[in-house]
VONU-696350 format. One line per 3 residues: for each residue x, y, z of C-alpha. Coordinates in Angstrom, 2 decimals, decimal comma. Last residue first. Layout:
<lumlums>
X/Y/Z; ...
</lumlums>
This chain:
<lumlums>
73,22/11,23/-50,00; 72,29/7,68/-49,10; 75,76/6,66/-47,84
76,00/9,70/-45,56; 72,58/9,00/-44,01; 73,48/5,39/-43,34
76,81/6,27/-41,72; 75,12/8,85/-39,52; 72,51/6,27/-38,52
75,28/4,01/-37,31; 76,44/0,68/-38,64; 78,20/-2,19/-37,02
80,57/-4,09/-39,29; 83,59/-1,87/-38,66; 85,78/-4,82/-39,60
87,96/-4,45/-36,51; 84,92/-3,75/-34,34; 83,07/-6,78/-35,67
86,17/-8,94/-35,23; 86,71/-7,78/-31,66; 83,06/-8,31/-30,80
83,06/-11,82/-32,26; 86,34/-12,66/-30,48; 84,96/-11,40/-27,16
81,84/-13,55/-27,56; 83,92/-16,61/-28,40; 86,16/-16,00/-25,37
83,09/-15,53/-23,18; 81,71/-18,90/-24,32; 85,04/-20,57/-23,52
84,92/-18,98/-20,05; 81,28/-20,03/-19,67; 82,35/-23,60/-20,45
85,07/-23,29/-17,80; 82,32/-22,52/-15,26; 81,01/-26,07/-15,76
77,38/-27,04/-15,09; 76,63/-30,71/-15,24; 74,63/-32,98/-17,46
73,42/-36,55/-16,89; 70,01/-35,41/-15,68; 69,38/-31,78/-16,58
69,10/-29,33/-13,66; 72,72/-28,11/-13,77; 72,28/-27,65/-17,50
69,96/-24,67/-16,90; 72,65/-22,94/-14,82; 75,13/-23,46/-17,64
72,61/-22,02/-20,09; 71,88/-19,06/-17,80; 75,58/-18,17/-17,72
75,87/-18,41/-21,51; 72,66/-16,39/-21,93; 74,03/-13,63/-19,74
77,18/-13,67/-21,86; 75,26/-13,45/-25,13; 72,96/-10,63/-24,00
75,90/-8,69/-22,52; 78,07/-9,14/-25,62; 75,25/-8,08/-27,93
74,65/-4,96/-25,81; 78,38/-4,20/-25,64; 78,76/-4,48/-29,43
75,42/-2,96/-30,46; 76,50/0,38/-28,96; 78,60/0,79/-32,10
75,45/1,36/-34,14; 72,31/0,85/-32,05; 69,45/0,50/-34,52
71,23/-0,93/-37,56; 73,70/-2,87/-35,41; 71,22/-4,76/-33,24
70,58/-7,77/-35,47; 74,11/-8,02/-36,88; 75,66/-7,60/-33,42
73,19/-10,18/-32,08; 74,13/-12,59/-34,88; 77,83/-12,12/-34,19
77,26/-12,72/-30,46; 75,47/-15,99/-31,21; 78,06/-17,10/-33,79
80,97/-16,53/-31,40; 78,81/-18,17/-28,72; 78,41/-21,35/-30,78
82,06/-21,37/-31,83; 83,64/-20,93/-28,39; 81,34/-23,54/-26,85
82,06/-26,04/-29,63; 85,81/-25,41/-29,47; 85,81/-25,90/-25,69
83,84/-29,15/-26,00; 86,17/-30,34/-28,75; 89,26/-29,50/-26,67
87,94/-31,39/-23,64; 87,60/-34,68/-25,52; 83,96/-35,69/-25,93
82,29/-37,80/-23,29; 81,06/-41,16/-24,47; 77,40/-41,75/-25,26
74,41/-39,92/-23,93; 74,24/-36,72/-21,91; 70,66/-35,81/-21,23
69,22/-33,29/-23,67; 68,15/-29,95/-22,19; 71,34/-28,25/-23,35
70,51/-29,16/-26,94; 67,09/-27,51/-26,68; 68,44/-24,39/-24,98
71,20/-24,02/-27,60; 68,63/-24,44/-30,39; 66,37/-21,81/-28,82
69,31/-19,41/-28,48; 70,10/-20,03/-32,14; 66,51/-19,17/-33,06
66,70/-15,99/-30,97; 69,93/-15,02/-32,74; 68,23/-15,38/-36,16
64,83/-13,95/-35,21; 66,38/-10,67/-34,08; 66,87/-9,71/-37,73
63,07/-9,45/-38,03; 63,32/-6,20/-36,08; 64,86/-4,55/-39,17
64,54/-0,77/-39,14; 65,72/-0,14/-35,60; 66,16/-3,04/-33,24
65,73/-0,97/-30,08; 62,50/0,66/-31,21
</lumlums>
């Protein structure tokens, strides 16, 4: 199984993806936010999404969780912008995907720097 011993961990990133989809489906109401707040929001939400995928996939995939989590998160970012292009009052912006990608990259960098993905070899050494 791709998720290893804790498939329930996938519920956290899937729930966030559902929340992102729901919020993206809402028509734009009220004044536009300053560009820096939109960029910060995109960076943060995809930093969290990638971090959750790394956490969910780490026990089963070890270091391979980083590129898999990054791919899932980036593909979702692209699909989210595409989805927004169909929502009245919303528009798709490639710069949002760039901010998303920066958040994803930061999450992967931090996970790698902290060594927060685990491998089966690491688990077996810690048990014995």
